[in-house]
N, CA and C atoms as an extended XYZ file, in Angstrom:
405
Properties=species:S:1:pos:R:3:atomname:S:1:resname:S:1:resid:I:1 pbc="F F F"
N        18.082      -93.954     -162.579 N   MET     1
C        18.321      -93.765     -161.165 CA  MET     1
C        18.242      -95.115     -160.458 C   MET     1
N        19.233      -95.389     -159.664 N   SER     2
C        19.248      -96.665     -158.954 CA  SER     2
C        18.573      -96.519     -157.591 C   SER     2
N        18.299      -97.646     -157.004 N   VAL     3
C        17.670      -97.665     -155.683 CA  VAL     3
C        18.600      -97.044     -154.648 C   VAL     3
N        19.881      -97.309     -154.783 N   GLN     4
C        20.849      -96.759     -153.823 CA  GLN     4
C        20.898      -95.238     -153.898 C   GLN     4
N        20.781      -94.682     -155.076 N   THR     5
C        20.785      -93.228     -155.233 CA  THR     5
C        19.562      -92.611     -154.567 C   THR     5
N        18.408      -93.220     -154.777 N   ILE     6
C        17.176      -92.725     -154.145 CA  ILE     6
C        17.287      -92.841     -152.628 C   ILE     6
N        17.839      -93.956     -152.166 N   PHE     7
C        18.013      -94.156     -150.725 CA  PHE     7
C        18.933      -93.090     -150.133 C   PHE     7
N        20.057      -92.846     -150.768 N   ASP     8
C        21.001      -91.837     -150.271 CA  ASP     8
C        20.385      -90.441     -150.276 C   ASP     8
N        19.646      -90.125     -151.345 N   PHE     9
C        18.982      -88.823     -151.414 CA  PHE     9
C        17.943      -88.685     -150.300 C   PHE     9
N        17.176      -89.741     -150.058 N   SER    10
C        16.146      -89.704     -149.011 CA  SER    10
C        16.763      -89.509     -147.631 C   SER    10
N        17.855      -90.205     -147.375 N   VAL    11
C        18.535      -90.065     -146.080 CA  VAL    11
C        19.081      -88.653     -145.920 C   VAL    11
N        19.691      -88.122     -146.974 N   THR    12
C        20.235      -86.766     -146.917 CA  THR    12
C        19.125      -85.743     -146.714 C   THR    12
N        18.012      -85.915     -147.425 N   LEU    13
C        16.869      -85.005     -147.271 CA  LEU    13
C        16.299      -85.080     -145.851 C   LEU    13
N        16.172      -86.289     -145.312 N   ALA    14
C        15.654      -86.447     -143.950 CA  ALA    14
C        16.566      -85.768     -142.936 C   ALA    14
N        17.873      -85.946     -143.099 N   LEU    15
C        18.813      -85.303     -142.175 CA  LEU    15
C        18.768      -83.781     -142.305 C   LEU    15
N        18.580      -83.271     -143.519 N   ALA    16
C        18.485      -81.819     -143.713 CA  ALA    16
C        17.224      -81.263     -143.055 C   ALA    16
N        16.107      -81.949     -143.232 N   ILE    17
C        14.848      -81.495     -142.615 CA  ILE    17
C        14.948      -81.563     -141.096 C   ILE    17
N        15.534      -82.632     -140.581 N   LEU    18
C        15.702      -82.750     -139.133 CA  LEU    18
C        16.642      -81.675     -138.597 C   LEU    18
N        17.677      -81.332     -139.352 N   SER    19
C        18.592      -80.260     -138.922 CA  SER    19
C        17.872      -78.925     -138.859 C   SER    19
N        17.075      -78.630     -139.878 N   LEU    20
C        16.296      -77.392     -139.877 CA  LEU    20
C        15.325      -77.370     -138.696 C   LEU    20
N        14.656      -78.489     -138.463 N   SER    21
C        13.733      -78.586     -137.324 CA  SER    21
C        14.465      -78.386     -136.002 C   SER    21
N        15.670      -78.928     -135.916 N   PHE    22
C        16.473      -78.789     -134.703 CA  PHE    22
C        16.741      -77.318     -134.397 C   PHE    22
N        17.166      -76.554     -135.405 N   PHE    23
C        17.491      -75.146     -135.175 CA  PHE    23
C        16.248      -74.302     -134.893 C   PHE    23
N        15.143      -74.607     -135.553 N   VAL    24
C        13.896      -73.881     -135.276 CA  VAL    24
C        13.429      -74.171     -133.852 C   VAL    24
N        13.574      -75.410     -133.417 N   THR    25
C        13.165      -75.773     -132.058 CA  THR    25
C        14.071      -75.120     -131.022 C   THR    25
N        15.360      -75.065     -131.278 N   ILE    26
C        16.282      -74.376     -130.365 CA  ILE    26
C        15.882      -72.909     -130.238 C   ILE    26
N        15.535      -72.280     -131.353 N   TYR    27
C        15.082      -70.885     -131.323 CA  TYR    27
C        13.833      -70.755     -130.450 C   TYR    27
N        12.892      -71.698     -130.592 N   ARG    28
C        11.646      -71.637     -129.813 CA  ARG    28
C        11.930      -71.827     -128.323 C   ARG    28
N        12.885      -72.679     -127.992 N   ILE    29
C        13.228      -72.894     -126.582 CA  ILE    29
C        13.837      -71.629     -125.989 C   ILE    29
N        14.728      -70.995     -126.730 N   ILE    30
C        15.376      -69.780     -126.225 CA  ILE    30
C        14.384      -68.625     -126.168 C   ILE    30
N        13.562      -68.476     -127.179 N   LYS    31
C        12.672      -67.330     -127.305 CA  LYS    31
C        11.332      -67.540     -126.602 C   LYS    31
N        10.916      -68.792     -126.414 N   GLY    32
C         9.593      -69.120     -125.888 CA  GLY    32
C         9.132      -68.214     -124.768 C   GLY    32
N         7.960      -67.595     -124.907 N   PRO    33
C         7.557      -66.615     -123.900 CA  PRO    33
C         7.216      -67.225     -122.538 C   PRO    33
N         6.771      -68.462     -122.502 N   THR    34
C         6.375      -69.056     -121.223 CA  THR    34
C         7.133      -70.366     -120.995 C   THR    34
N         7.094      -70.812     -119.749 N   LEU    35
C         7.746      -72.071     -119.394 CA  LEU    35
C         7.128      -73.267     -120.126 C   LEU    35
N         5.794      -73.361     -120.229 N   PRO    36
C         5.239      -74.493     -120.989 CA  PRO    36
C         5.699      -74.526     -122.451 C   PRO    36
N         5.913      -73.345     -123.068 N   ASP    37
C         6.436      -73.318     -124.434 CA  ASP    37
C         7.829      -73.927     -124.487 C   ASP    37
N         8.630      -73.612     -123.508 N   ARG    38
C         9.994      -74.156     -123.476 CA  ARG    38
C         9.984      -75.667     -123.232 C   ARG    38
N         9.089      -76.115     -122.369 N   ILE    39
C         8.985      -77.550     -122.104 CA  ILE    39
C         8.542      -78.287     -123.363 C   ILE    39
N         7.592      -77.715     -124.075 N   LEU    40
C         7.149      -78.316     -125.328 CA  LEU    40
C         8.292      -78.356     -126.339 C   LEU    40
N         9.111      -77.308     -126.353 N   GLY    41
C        10.275      -77.290     -127.229 CA  GLY    41
C        11.272      -78.383     -126.879 C   GLY    41
N        11.491      -78.597     -125.585 N   LEU    42
C        12.399      -79.675     -125.170 CA  LEU    42
C        11.853      -81.039     -125.574 C   LEU    42
N        10.542      -81.206     -125.457 N   ASP    43
C         9.923      -82.454     -125.880 CA  ASP    43
C        10.099      -82.646     -127.385 C   ASP    43
N         9.958      -81.566     -128.130 N   MET    44
C        10.163      -81.632     -129.578 CA  MET    44
C        11.616      -81.967     -129.909 C   MET    44
N        12.542      -81.423     -129.126 N   LEU    45
C        13.959      -81.746     -129.340 CA  LEU    45
C        14.222      -83.238     -129.168 C   LEU    45
N        13.579      -83.839     -128.194 N   VAL    46
C        13.735      -85.283     -127.993 CA  VAL    46
C        13.218      -86.027     -129.219 C   VAL    46
N        12.077      -85.592     -129.739 N   GLY    47
C        11.536      -86.228     -130.939 CA  GLY    47
C        12.459      -86.092     -132.137 C   GLY    47
N        13.058      -84.917     -132.292 N   ILE    48
C        14.002      -84.702     -133.394 CA  ILE    48
C        15.250      -85.566     -133.208 C   ILE    48
N        15.733      -85.668     -131.975 N   ALA    49
C        16.902      -86.517     -131.706 CA  ALA    49
C        16.590      -87.978     -132.021 C   ALA    49
N        15.380      -88.413     -131.692 N   ILE    50
C        14.973      -89.781     -132.031 CA  ILE    50
C        14.978      -89.960     -133.547 C   ILE    50
N        14.499      -88.942     -134.265 N   GLY    51
C        14.523      -89.005     -135.728 CA  GLY    51
C        15.938      -89.098     -136.273 C   GLY    51
N        16.849      -88.268     -135.730 N   PHE    52
C        18.254      -88.333     -136.151 CA  PHE    52
C        18.820      -89.732     -135.937 C   PHE    52
N        18.606      -90.261     -134.758 N   ILE    53
C        19.156      -91.578     -134.432 CA  ILE    53
C        18.570      -92.643     -135.350 C   ILE    53
N        17.268      -92.559     -135.618 N   ALA    54
C        16.632      -93.549     -136.490 CA  ALA    54
C        17.176      -93.463     -137.913 C   ALA    54
N        17.330      -92.246     -138.435 N   VAL    55
C        17.849      -92.095     -139.803 CA  VAL    55
C        19.292      -92.592     -139.890 C   VAL    55
N        20.100      -92.269     -138.900 N   VAL    56
C        21.488      -92.755     -138.904 CA  VAL    56
C        21.508      -94.278     -138.786 C   VAL    56
N        20.612      -94.828     -137.975 N   GLY    57
C        20.527      -96.280     -137.854 CA  GLY    57
C        20.131      -96.940     -139.163 C   GLY    57
N        19.202      -96.324     -139.891 N   ILE    58
C        18.806      -96.869     -141.191 CA  ILE    58
C        19.951      -96.741     -142.197 C   ILE    58
N        20.639      -95.605     -142.167 N   LYS    59
C        21.739      -95.372     -143.115 CA  LYS    59
C        22.889      -96.358     -142.903 C   LYS    59
N        23.234      -96.597     -141.639 N   THR    60
C        24.362      -97.488     -141.352 CA  THR    60
C        23.960      -98.955     -141.313 C   THR    60
N        22.668      -99.222     -141.126 N   GLY    61
C        22.214     -100.603     -141.021 CA  GLY    61
C        22.484     -101.218     -139.664 C   GLY    61
N        22.867     -100.410     -138.713 N   TYR    62
C        23.194     -100.892     -137.371 CA  TYR    62
C        21.926     -100.800     -136.515 C   TYR    62
N        21.344     -101.930     -136.152 N   ALA    63
C        20.040     -101.980     -135.493 CA  ALA    63
C        20.070     -101.464     -134.057 C   ALA    63
N        21.232     -101.392     -133.440 N   LEU    64
C        21.306     -100.929     -132.056 CA  LEU    64
C        20.853      -99.474     -131.931 C   LEU    64
N        21.028      -98.698     -132.989 N   TYR    65
C        20.586      -97.301     -132.958 CA  TYR    65
C        19.074      -97.199     -132.726 C   TYR    65
N        18.324      -98.133     -133.261 N   ILE    66
C        16.872      -98.109     -133.079 CA  ILE    66
C        16.533      -98.350     -131.609 C   ILE    66
N        17.252      -99.256     -130.966 N   ASP    67
C        17.038      -99.494     -129.537 CA  ASP    67
C        17.364      -98.250     -128.716 C   ASP    67
N        18.426      -97.559     -129.092 N   VAL    68
C        18.793      -96.318     -128.402 CA  VAL    68
C        17.696      -95.274     -128.587 C   VAL    68
N        17.124      -95.198     -129.788 N   ALA    69
C        16.043      -94.242     -130.051 CA  ALA    69
C        14.818      -94.552     -129.199 C   ALA    69
N        14.504      -95.819     -129.035 N   ILE    70
C        13.362      -96.208     -128.199 CA  ILE    70
C        13.618      -95.827     -126.744 C   ILE    70
N        14.823      -96.083     -126.253 N   ALA    71
C        15.164      -95.716     -124.870 CA  ALA    71
C        15.103      -94.204     -124.683 C   ALA    71
N        15.588      -93.456     -125.662 N   LEU    72
C        15.520      -91.995     -125.581 CA  LEU    72
C        14.072      -91.519     -125.564 C   LEU    72
N        13.210      -92.183     -126.310 N   GLY    73
C        11.787      -91.837     -126.291 CA  GLY    73
C        11.181      -92.025     -124.915 C   GLY    73
N        11.538      -93.103     -124.244 N   LEU    74
C        11.035      -93.352     -122.893 CA  LEU    74
C        11.531      -92.296     -121.917 C   LEU    74
N        12.808      -91.982     -121.984 N   VAL    75
C        13.372      -90.959     -121.096 CA  VAL    75
C        12.733      -89.601     -121.378 C   VAL    75
N        12.529      -89.296     -122.654 N   GLY    76
C        11.883      -88.032     -123.017 CA  GLY    76
C        10.465      -87.946     -122.493 C   GLY    76
N         9.725      -89.045     -122.568 N   PHE    77
C         8.364      -89.063     -122.040 CA  PHE    77
C         8.363      -88.821     -120.536 C   PHE    77
N         9.234      -89.502     -119.817 N   LEU    78
C         9.291      -89.328     -118.367 CA  LEU    78
C         9.701      -87.907     -117.996 C   LEU    78
N        10.612      -87.329     -118.751 N   ALA    79
C        11.023      -85.946     -118.488 CA  ALA    79
C         9.870      -84.984     -118.731 C   ALA    79
N         9.092      -85.216     -119.766 N   THR    80
C         7.941      -84.352     -120.047 CA  THR    80
C         6.910      -84.446     -118.932 C   THR    80
N         6.662      -85.636     -118.442 N   VAL    81
C         5.715      -85.800     -117.333 CA  VAL    81
C         6.231      -85.080     -116.088 C   VAL    81
N         7.516      -85.198     -115.805 N   ALA    82
C         8.091      -84.516     -114.636 CA  ALA    82
C         7.991      -83.001     -114.785 C   ALA    82
N         8.285      -82.478     -115.972 N   PHE    83
C         8.159      -81.037     -116.202 CA  PHE    83
C         6.710      -80.584     -116.050 C   PHE    83
N         5.773      -81.375     -116.554 N   ALA    84
C         4.359      -81.008     -116.446 CA  ALA    84
C         3.922      -80.965     -114.986 C   ALA    84
N         4.358      -81.927     -114.202 N   ARG    85
C         4.018      -81.912     -112.771 CA  ARG    85
C         4.630      -80.703     -112.085 C   ARG    85
N         5.839      -80.342     -112.479 N   PHE    86
C         6.490      -79.162     -111.921 CA  PHE    86
C         5.699      -77.905     -112.247 C   PHE    86
N         5.261      -77.775     -113.485 N   VAL    87
C         4.497      -76.591     -113.893 CA  VAL    87
C         3.173      -76.533     -113.146 C   VAL    87
N         2.507      -77.668     -112.986 N   LEU    88
C         1.226      -77.675     -112.277 CA  LEU    88
C         1.389      -77.312     -110.808 C   LEU    88
N         2.422      -77.811     -110.160 N   SER    89
C         2.617      -77.495     -108.740 CA  SER    89
C         3.091      -76.064     -108.562 C   SER    89
N         3.752      -75.531     -109.564 N   ARG    90
C         4.267      -74.162     -109.486 CA  ARG    90
C         3.147      -73.134     -109.615 C   ARG    90
N         2.015      -73.533     -110.159 N   GLY    91
C         0.920      -72.604     -110.379 CA  GLY    91
C         0.181      -72.209     -109.113 C   GLY    91
N         0.415      -72.909     -108.014 N   LYS    92
C        -0.287      -72.602     -106.770 CA  LYS    92
C         0.407      -71.460     -106.044 C   LYS    92
N        -0.409      -70.579     -105.462 N   THR    93
C         0.146      -69.484     -104.674 CA  THR    93
C         0.187      -69.900     -103.212 C   THR    93
N         0.806      -69.057     -102.385 N   GLU    94
C         0.863      -69.350     -100.949 CA  GLU    94
C        -0.530      -69.374     -100.345 C   GLU    94
N        -1.395      -68.477     -100.802 N   ASP    95
C        -2.762      -68.445     -100.279 CA  ASP    95
C        -3.503      -69.740     -100.595 C   ASP    95
N        -3.301      -70.286     -101.802 N   ASP    96
C        -3.943      -71.549     -102.157 CA  ASP    96
C        -3.449      -72.676     -101.259 C   ASP    96
N        -2.153      -72.705     -101.014 N   ILE    97
C        -1.576      -73.757     -100.171 CA  ILE    97
C        -2.084      -73.632      -98.740 C   ILE    97
N        -2.154      -72.390      -98.210 N   LEU    98
C        -2.673      -72.183      -96.855 CA  LEU    98
C        -4.139      -72.572      -96.760 C   LEU    98
N        -4.931      -72.236      -97.772 N   ALA    99
C        -6.348      -72.599      -97.759 CA  ALA    99
C        -6.516      -74.115      -97.761 C   ALA    99
N        -5.707      -74.817      -98.557 N   GLU   100
C        -5.770      -76.277      -98.565 CA  GLU   100
C        -5.365      -76.850      -97.213 C   GLU   100
N        -4.360      -76.261      -96.574 N   ALA   101
C        -3.912      -76.740      -95.261 CA  ALA   101
C        -4.990      -76.517      -94.210 C   ALA   101
N        -5.640      -75.358      -94.254 N   ARG   102
C        -6.723      -75.089      -93.295 CA  ARG   102
C        -7.878      -76.063      -93.486 C   ARG   102
N        -8.236      -76.322      -94.722 N   LEU   103
C        -9.310      -77.261      -95.007 CA  LEU   103
C        -8.956      -78.657      -94.505 C   LEU   103
N        -7.732      -79.088      -94.748 N   ALA   104
C        -7.300      -80.408      -94.278 CA  ALA   104
C        -7.296      -80.470      -92.756 C   ALA   104
N        -6.883      -79.378      -92.096 N   ALA   105
C        -6.866      -79.356      -90.628 CA  ALA   105
C        -8.277      -79.423      -90.068 C   ALA   105
N        -9.218      -78.696      -90.669 N   SER   106
C       -10.589      -78.733      -90.153 CA  SER   106
C       -11.210      -80.109      -90.372 C   SER   106
N       -10.911      -80.750      -91.497 N   GLU   107
C       -11.414      -82.106      -91.717 CA  GLU   107
C       -10.811      -83.080      -90.710 C   GLU   107
N        -9.547      -82.910      -90.391 N   ALA   108
C        -8.898      -83.782      -89.409 CA  ALA   108
C        -9.519      -83.590      -88.030 C   ALA   108
N        -9.813      -82.317      -87.660 N   ARG   109
C       -10.462      -82.065      -86.367 CA  ARG   109
C       -11.830      -82.734      -86.308 C   ARG   109
N       -12.601      -82.656      -87.386 N   ARG   110
C       -13.915      -83.305      -87.411 CA  ARG   110
C       -13.784      -84.815      -87.236 C   ARG   110
N       -12.793      -85.403      -87.902 N   GLU   111
C       -12.596      -86.844      -87.780 CA  GLU   111
C       -12.183      -87.232      -86.365 C   GLU   111
N       -11.347      -86.423      -85.721 N   VAL   112
C       -10.924      -86.703      -84.344 CA  VAL   112
C       -12.116      -86.611      -83.407 C   VAL   112
N       -12.947      -85.587      -83.588 N   ARG   113
C       -14.139      -85.450      -82.738 CA  ARG   113
C       -15.080      -86.633      -82.918 C   ARG   113
N       -15.282      -87.045      -84.172 N   ALA   114
C       -16.165      -88.180      -84.427 CA  ALA   114
C       -15.599      -89.453      -83.807 C   ALA   114
N       -14.298      -89.637      -83.889 N   ALA   115
C       -13.675      -90.816      -83.290 CA  ALA   115
C       -13.780      -90.771      -81.773 C   ALA   115
N       -13.604      -89.580      -81.178 N   ALA   116
C       -13.711      -89.448      -79.717 CA  ALA   116
C       -15.130      -89.747      -79.256 C   ALA   116
N       -16.113      -89.279      -80.014 N   LYS   117
C       -17.509      -89.570      -79.658 CA  LYS   117
C       -17.800      -91.056      -79.769 C   LYS   117
N       -17.240      -91.700      -80.795 N   ALA   118
C       -17.461      -93.133      -80.955 CA  ALA   118
C       -16.824      -93.912      -79.811 C   ALA   118
N       -15.639      -93.492      -79.381 N   VAL   119
C       -14.976      -94.152      -78.254 CA  VAL   119
C       -15.772      -93.924      -76.977 C   VAL   119
N       -16.257      -92.700      -76.790 N   ALA   120
C       -17.034      -92.393      -75.588 CA  ALA   120
C       -18.316      -93.210      -75.557 C   ALA   120
N       -18.943      -93.347      -76.694 N   LYS   121
C       -20.174      -94.125      -76.756 CA  LYS   121
C       -19.883      -95.602      -76.502 C   LYS   121
N       -18.755      -96.086      -77.036 N   ALA   122
C       -18.393      -97.488      -76.836 CA  ALA   122
C       -18.054      -97.771      -75.377 C   ALA   122
N       -17.489      -96.795      -74.678 N   ASN   123
C       -17.126      -96.969      -73.271 CA  ASN   123
C       -18.240      -96.516      -72.340 C   ASN   123
N       -19.416      -96.292      -72.872 N   ASP   124
C       -20.577      -95.836      -72.097 CA  ASP   124
C       -20.315      -94.523      -71.397 C   ASP   124
N       -19.633      -93.644      -72.055 N   GLY   125
C       -19.425      -92.318      -71.495 CA  GLY   125
C       -18.304      -92.236      -70.492 C   GLY   125
N       -17.534      -93.286      -70.292 N   THR   126
C       -16.447      -93.216      -69.320 CA  THR   126
C       -15.187      -92.588      -69.902 C   THR   126
N       -15.111      -92.506      -71.225 N   ALA   127
C       -13.933      -91.890      -71.848 CA  ALA   127
C       -14.074      -90.377      -71.832 C   ALA   127
N       -12.940      -89.687      -71.834 N   ARG   128
C       -12.932      -88.231      -71.808 CA  ARG   128
C       -13.261      -87.699      -73.192 C   ARG   128
N       -14.138      -86.750      -73.281 N   ASN   129
C       -14.487      -86.100      -74.534 CA  ASN   129
C       -13.613      -84.864      -74.670 C   ASN   129
N       -12.835      -84.709      -75.726 N   PRO   130
C       -11.922      -83.571      -75.834 CA  PRO   130
C       -12.642      -82.229      -75.890 C   PRO   130
N       -13.894      -82.187      -76.306 N   GLU   131
C       -14.620      -80.917      -76.369 CA  GLU   131
C       -15.084      -80.460      -74.983 C   GLU   131
N       -15.267      -81.396      -74.046 N   GLN   132
C       -15.795      -81.048      -72.735 CA  GLN   132
C       -14.702      -80.751      -71.720 C   GLN   132
N       -13.476      -81.020      -72.028 N   GLY   133
C       -12.394      -80.788      -71.077 CA  GLY   133
C       -12.250      -81.951      -70.118 C   GLY   133
N       -11.512      -81.728      -69.011 N   GLU   134
C       -11.271      -82.779      -68.016 CA  GLU   134
C       -12.531      -83.048      -67.213 C   GLU   134
N       -12.697      -84.291      -66.732 N   ARG   135
C       -13.822      -84.655      -65.865 CA  ARG   135
C       -13.398      -84.692      -64.444 C   ARG   135
């Protein structure tokens, strides 16, 4: 057995395994019961595509394919982060958002009152206090 024969067999085996992984991942994306399962499947698809590109780059000896695989990895990572942020923000209900808004509003009112008191104290009581109304 020559080195070239082993190399060709290895490349063919790698492409076959990646093809099988590709179809299993597509099935998981279509069938996945939840959105995070589908997002994980898409991330896996990016990894499989990187593998395909790397194996083809090794087979052809064309180094530009490796650069393309690295760029695809970066894009895949950014897409996964964006999907994760989407899933996290989607988990909030309207009641949670309203409760956060009320809390932020009450904190803002406290800060305004504290600032008004500080201004009134700095002006020796000549400034209008919003809690007391007009003078």
